BAPA-637087 format. One record per residue (C-alpha): residue number from 1; residue in one letter; x, y, z. Coordinates in nm, 2 decimals, m for minus. Each point is the difference from the previous one (the first is absolute). Layout:
+-----+-----+--------+--------+--------+
!   n ! res !   east !  north !     up !
+-----+-----+--------+--------+--------+
! NUM !   a !      X !      Y !      Z !
...
+-----+-----+--------+--------+--------+
//
This chain:
+-----+-----+--------+--------+--------+
!   n ! res !   east !  north !     up !
+-----+-----+--------+--------+--------+
!   1 !   x !   5.71 !  15.09 !  m3.08 !
!   2 !   x !   0.03 !   0.37 !   0.06 !
!   3 !   x !  m0.33 !   0.18 !  m0.06 !
!   4 !   x !   0.13 !   0.18 !  m0.32 !
!   5 !   x !   0.08 !  m0.35 !  m0.14 !
!   6 !   x !  m0.34 !  m0.16 !   0.07 !
!   7 !   x !  m0.19 !  m0.06 !  m0.33 !
!   8 !   x !  m0.34 !   0.11 !   0.13 !
!   9 !   x !   0.14 !   0.33 !   0.13 !
!  10 !   x !   0.19 !   0.06 !  m0.32 !
!  11 !   x !  m0.32 !  m0.06 !  m0.20 !
!  12 !   x !  m0.19 !   0.25 !   0.21 !
!  13 !   x !   0.26 !   0.27 !  m0.02 !
!  14 !   x !   0.13 !  m0.06 !  m0.35 !
!  15 !   x !  m0.28 !  m0.17 !  m0.20 !
!  16 !   x !  m0.02 !  m0.35 !  m0.13 !
!  17 !   x !   0.19 !   0.07 !  m0.31 !
!  18 !   x !   0.31 !   0.06 !   0.19 !
!  19 !   x !   0.02 !  m0.34 !   0.16 !
!  20 !   x !   0.22 !  m0.28 !  m0.13 !
!  21 !   x !  m0.14 !  m0.35 !  m0.09 !
!  22 !   x !   0.14 !  m0.13 !   0.32 !
!  23 !   x !  m0.19 !   0.27 !   0.20 !
!  24 !   x !  m0.32 !  m0.06 !  m0.17 !
!  25 !   x !   0.01 !  m0.38 !   0.06 !
!  26 !   x !   0.09 !   0.07 !   0.37 !
!  27 !   x !  m0.31 !   0.21 !   0.05 !
!  28 !   x !  m0.21 !  m0.29 !  m0.15 !
!  29 !   x !   0.16 !  m0.25 !   0.24 !
!  30 !   x !  m0.08 !   0.25 !   0.29 !
!  31 !   x !   0.26 !  m0.14 !   0.24 !
!  32 !   x !   0.31 !  m0.23 !   0.02 !
!  33 !   x !   0.08 !  m0.26 !   0.25 !
!  34 !   x !   0.21 !  m0.01 !   0.32 !
!  35 !   x !   0.32 !  m0.04 !  m0.19 !
!  36 !   x !  m0.06 !   0.18 !  m0.33 !
!  37 !   x !  m0.19 !   0.33 !  m0.08 !
!  38 !   x !  m0.24 !   0.05 !  m0.29 !
!  39 !   x !   0.24 !   0.17 !  m0.23 !
!  40 !   x !   0.24 !  m0.29 !   0.03 !
!  41 !   x !  m0.29 !  m0.25 !  m0.07 !
!  42 !   x !  m0.08 !   0.21 !  m0.30 !
!  43 !   x !   0.36 !  m0.02 !  m0.12 !
!  44 !   x !  m0.01 !  m0.38 !   0.03 !
!  45 !   x !  m0.33 !  m0.01 !  m0.21 !
!  46 !   x !   0.16 !   0.21 !  m0.28 !
!  47 !   x !   0.31 !  m0.22 !   0.01 !
!  48 !   x !  m0.22 !  m0.30 !  m0.05 !
!  49 !   x !  m0.19 !   0.16 !  m0.28 !
!  50 !   x !   0.32 !   0.14 !  m0.16 !
!  51 !   x !  m0.20 !   0.31 !  m0.13 !
!  52 !   x !  m0.31 !   0.19 !   0.09 !
!  53 !   x !  m0.16 !  m0.12 !  m0.33 !
!  54 !   x !   0.02 !  m0.36 !   0.12 !
!  55 !   x !  m0.19 !   0.06 !   0.32 !
!  56 !   x !  m0.32 !  m0.08 !  m0.18 !
!  57 !   x !   0.12 !  m0.35 !  m0.08 !
!  58 !   x !   0.08 !  m0.10 !   0.37 !
!  59 !   x !  m0.21 !  m0.26 !   0.16 !
!  60 !   x !  m0.11 !  m0.04 !   0.36 !
!  61 !   x !   0.21 !  m0.31 !   0.04 !
!  62 !   x !   0.31 !   0.19 !  m0.12 !
!  63 !   x !  m0.06 !   0.31 !   0.21 !
!  64 !   x !  m0.09 !  m0.19 !   0.32 !
!  65 !   x !   0.33 !  m0.18 !  m0.01 !
!  66 !   x !   0.19 !   0.32 !   0.05 !
!  67 !   x !   0.10 !   0.02 !   0.37 !
!  68 !   x !  m0.23 !   0.25 !   0.17 !
!  69 !   x !  m0.27 !   0.02 !  m0.27 !
!  70 !   x !  m0.25 !  m0.28 !   0.06 !
!  71 !   x !  m0.34 !  m0.05 !  m0.16 !
!  72 !   x !  m0.17 !   0.31 !   0.15 !
!  73 !   x !   0.26 !   0.25 !  m0.14 !
!  74 !   x !   0.01 !  m0.20 !  m0.33 !
!  75 !   x !  m0.37 !   0.05 !  m0.04 !
!  76 !   x !   0.03 !   0.38 !   0.08 !
!  77 !   x !   0.26 !   0.05 !  m0.26 !
!  78 !   x !  m0.17 !  m0.21 !  m0.27 !
!  79 !   x !  m0.33 !   0.17 !   0.06 !
!  80 !   x !   0.17 !   0.34 !  m0.03 !
!  81 !   x !   0.17 !  m0.10 !  m0.33 !
!  82 !   x !  m0.33 !  m0.14 !  m0.15 !
!  83 !   x !  m0.19 !   0.32 !   0.10 !
!  84 !   x !   0.26 !   0.21 !  m0.17 !
!  85 !   x !  m0.02 !  m0.21 !  m0.31 !
!  86 !   x !  m0.37 !   0.04 !  m0.01 !
!  87 !   x !   0.01 !   0.37 !   0.04 !
!  88 !   x !   0.27 !   0.02 !  m0.27 !
!  89 !   x !  m0.20 !  m0.24 !  m0.22 !
!  90 !   x !  m0.32 !   0.21 !   0.01 !
!  91 !   x !   0.19 !   0.33 !  m0.05 !
!  92 !   x !   0.19 !  m0.12 !  m0.31 !
!  93 !   x !  m0.28 !  m0.19 !  m0.17 !
!  94 !   x !  m0.23 !   0.31 !  m0.03 !
!  95 !   x !  m0.01 !   0.17 !  m0.34 !
!  96 !   x !   0.25 !  m0.24 !  m0.16 !
!  97 !   x !  m0.04 !  m0.01 !  m0.37 !
!  98 !   x !   0.06 !  m0.36 !  m0.13 !
!  99 !   x !   0.19 !   0.02 !  m0.33 !
! 100 !   x !   0.21 !  m0.32 !   0.01 !
! 101 !   x !  m0.01 !  m0.35 !   0.14 !
! 102 !   x !   0.34 !   0.06 !   0.17 !
! 103 !   x !  m0.15 !   0.29 !   0.19 !
! 104 !   x !  m0.29 !  m0.22 !   0.13 !
! 105 !   x !   0.26 !  m0.26 !   0.10 !
! 106 !   x !   0.23 !   0.25 !   0.19 !
! 107 !   x !  m0.30 !   0.18 !   0.16 !
! 108 !   x !  m0.17 !  m0.31 !   0.13 !
! 109 !   x !   0.27 !  m0.26 !   0.05 !
! 110 !   x !   0.01 !   0.08 !   0.37 !
! 111 !   x !  m0.36 !  m0.12 !   0.03 !
! 112 !   x !   0.11 !  m0.35 !  m0.10 !
! 113 !   x !   0.36 !  m0.02 !   0.13 !
! 114 !   x !   0.05 !  m0.29 !   0.25 !
! 115 !   x !  m0.36 !  m0.11 !  m0.03 !
! 116 !   x !  m0.04 !  m0.37 !   0.08 !
! 117 !   x !  m0.34 !  m0.03 !  m0.17 !
! 118 !   x !  m0.15 !   0.11 !  m0.33 !
! 119 !   x !  m0.17 !   0.34 !   0.00 !
! 120 !   x !  m0.22 !   0.13 !  m0.28 !
! 121 !   x !  m0.04 !   0.38 !  m0.03 !
! 122 !   x !  m0.16 !   0.24 !  m0.25 !
! 123 !   x !   0.11 !   0.35 !  m0.09 !
! 124 !   x !  m0.27 !   0.23 !  m0.13 !
! 125 !   x !   0.08 !   0.27 !  m0.25 !
! 126 !   x !  m0.17 !   0.30 !  m0.15 !
! 127 !   x !   0.01 !   0.10 !  m0.37 !
! 128 !   x !   0.35 !   0.16 !   0.04 !
! 129 !   x !   0.13 !  m0.32 !   0.18 !
! 130 !   x !   0.01 !   0.18 !   0.34 !
! 131 !   x !  m0.05 !  m0.23 !   0.29 !
! 132 !   x !  m0.35 !   0.03 !   0.15 !
! 133 !   x !   0.02 !  m0.28 !   0.25 !
! 134 !   x !   0.19 !  m0.32 !   0.09 !
! 135 !   x !  m0.18 !  m0.29 !   0.15 !
! 136 !   x !   0.11 !  m0.35 !   0.13 !
! 137 !   x !  m0.26 !  m0.24 !  m0.15 !
! 138 !   x !   0.11 !  m0.33 !   0.14 !
! 139 !   x !   0.27 !  m0.18 !   0.20 !
! 140 !   x !   0.07 !  m0.36 !  m0.03 !
! 141 !   x !   0.04 !  m0.26 !  m0.29 !
! 142 !   x !  m0.14 !   0.15 !  m0.32 !
! 143 !   x !  m0.23 !  m0.18 !  m0.23 !
! 144 !   x !  m0.30 !   0.09 !  m0.21 !
! 145 !   x !  m0.25 !  m0.07 !   0.28 !
! 146 !   x !   0.14 !   0.27 !   0.24 !
! 147 !   x !   0.13 !   0.27 !  m0.24 !
! 148 !   x !  m0.33 !   0.08 !  m0.18 !
! 149 !   x !  m0.02 !   0.28 !  m0.25 !
! 150 !   x !  m0.30 !   0.15 !   0.19 !
! 151 !   x !   0.22 !   0.06 !   0.30 !
! 152 !   x !   0.24 !   0.20 !  m0.21 !
! 153 !   x !  m0.25 !   0.19 !  m0.22 !
! 154 !   x !  m0.26 !   0.08 !   0.27 !
! 155 !   x !   0.25 !   0.24 !   0.16 !
! 156 !   x !   0.10 !   0.14 !  m0.34 !
! 157 !   x !  m0.36 !   0.08 !  m0.08 !
! 158 !   x !  m0.06 !   0.17 !   0.34 !
! 159 !   x !   0.32 !   0.21 !  m0.05 !
! 160 !   x !  m0.09 !   0.08 !  m0.36 !
! 161 !   x !   0.34 !  m0.13 !  m0.09 !
! 162 !   x !   0.12 !  m0.01 !  m0.36 !
! 163 !   x !   0.25 !  m0.28 !   0.03 !
! 164 !   x !   0.12 !  m0.26 !   0.24 !
! 165 !   x !   0.34 !  m0.16 !   0.07 !
! 166 !   x !  m0.01 !  m0.32 !   0.20 !
! 167 !   x !   0.31 !  m0.14 !   0.17 !
! 168 !   x !   0.09 !  m0.29 !   0.21 !
! 169 !   x !   0.31 !  m0.17 !   0.14 !
! 170 !   x !   0.16 !  m0.34 !  m0.02 !
! 171 !   x !   0.15 !  m0.07 !   0.34 !
! 172 !   x !   0.24 !  m0.24 !  m0.17 !
! 173 !   x !   0.17 !   0.29 !  m0.16 !
! 174 !   x !  m0.06 !  m0.12 !  m0.36 !
! 175 !   x !  m0.24 !   0.23 !  m0.18 !
! 176 !   x !  m0.07 !  m0.23 !  m0.29 !
! 177 !   x !  m0.38 !  m0.02 !  m0.04 !
! 178 !   x !  m0.19 !  m0.32 !   0.08 !
! 179 !   x !  m0.29 !  m0.14 !  m0.21 !
! 180 !   x !  m0.23 !   0.15 !   0.27 !
! 181 !   x !   0.17 !   0.34 !  m0.04 !
! 182 !   x !  m0.06 !  m0.02 !  m0.38 !
! 183 !   x !  m0.36 !  m0.10 !   0.05 !
! 184 !   x !  m0.07 !   0.28 !   0.25 !
! 185 !   x !   0.16 !   0.26 !  m0.23 !
! 186 !   x !  m0.21 !  m0.11 !  m0.30 !
! 187 !   x !  m0.32 !   0.01 !   0.22 !
! 188 !   x !   0.09 !   0.35 !   0.12 !
! 189 !   x !   0.07 !   0.12 !  m0.36 !
! 190 !   x !  m0.34 !  m0.13 !  m0.11 !
! 191 !   x !  m0.19 !   0.15 !   0.28 !
! 192 !   x !   0.17 !   0.33 !  m0.03 !
! 193 !   x !  m0.09 !   0.02 !  m0.37 !
! 194 !   x !  m0.36 !  m0.08 !   0.10 !
! 195 !   x !  m0.03 !   0.28 !   0.26 !
! 196 !   x !   0.21 !   0.25 !  m0.20 !
! 197 !   x !   0.28 !   0.02 !   0.26 !
! 198 !   x !   0.34 !  m0.12 !  m0.15 !
! 199 !   x !   0.22 !  m0.25 !   0.18 !
! 200 !   x !   0.33 !   0.19 !  m0.06 !
! 201 !   x !   0.23 !  m0.27 !   0.13 !
! 202 !   x !   0.04 !  m0.29 !   0.24 !
! 203 !   x !   0.34 !   0.00 !   0.16 !
! 204 !   x !   0.15 !  m0.29 !   0.20 !
! 205 !   x !   0.25 !   0.10 !   0.27 !
! 206 !   x !   0.30 !  m0.23 !   0.06 !
! 207 !   x !   0.33 !   0.03 !   0.18 !
! 208 !   x !   0.15 !   0.32 !  m0.15 !
! 209 !   x !  m0.18 !  m0.06 !  m0.33 !
! 210 !   x !  m0.35 !   0.00 !  m0.15 !
! 211 !   x !  m0.20 !  m0.13 !  m0.28 !
! 212 !   x !  m0.23 !   0.23 !  m0.20 !
! 213 !   x !  m0.28 !  m0.15 !  m0.21 !
! 214 !   x !  m0.02 !   0.33 !  m0.19 !
! 215 !   x !   0.37 !   0.01 !  m0.08 !
! 216 !   x !   0.01 !  m0.36 !  m0.11 !
! 217 !   x !  m0.31 !   0.03 !  m0.22 !
! 218 !   x !   0.17 !   0.29 !  m0.18 !
! 219 !   x !   0.32 !  m0.20 !  m0.04 !
! 220 !   x !  m0.19 !  m0.29 !  m0.16 !
! 221 !   x !  m0.17 !   0.24 !  m0.25 !
! 222 !   x !   0.34 !   0.12 !  m0.14 !
+-----+-----+--------+--------+--------+
//
């Protein structure tokens, strides 16, 4: 490539915001191979993903099958994508006011997307339902022995939180609550009432849908 076409030189002279998706990926890849340069490799990756939004869904096995990529370059790209996701995640979760279940779902669904195991998290709120903190409590198969109210409300007390929203995912994609889910929810409601910190909701994340205990309790009251 001519010097003025090289992505790194263009980034230095023009700034990162002026680079195309292809150029950004080529910088992450660092170099090409004997027969194909880094920009051409980047183009193959974007072709495989079909859009830049789908890059986050690519797996090592898929990427490493692209001629010229291999495992090392696959790891470089996936690490960069994950780092960007975490930066964006932290930036956009601060000072969010929770005023609907759908907002919680849209804001936090990326935390559970493509997870192969169950993950139980807690969202701590102030009196105006602004987010104070988000914490992963447990990863693995959920039951009453591992998801104990003390783990949820210990943090709430330390943060002086006014309310807690707990959430977890069903890797099967079906958010319908299990008997254990119902028992855990009831236990958290009871403990929250005892310590004066309300359980605002328990949301189960499925594939492109969710189940809210709060929404369904309100439906049943009507």
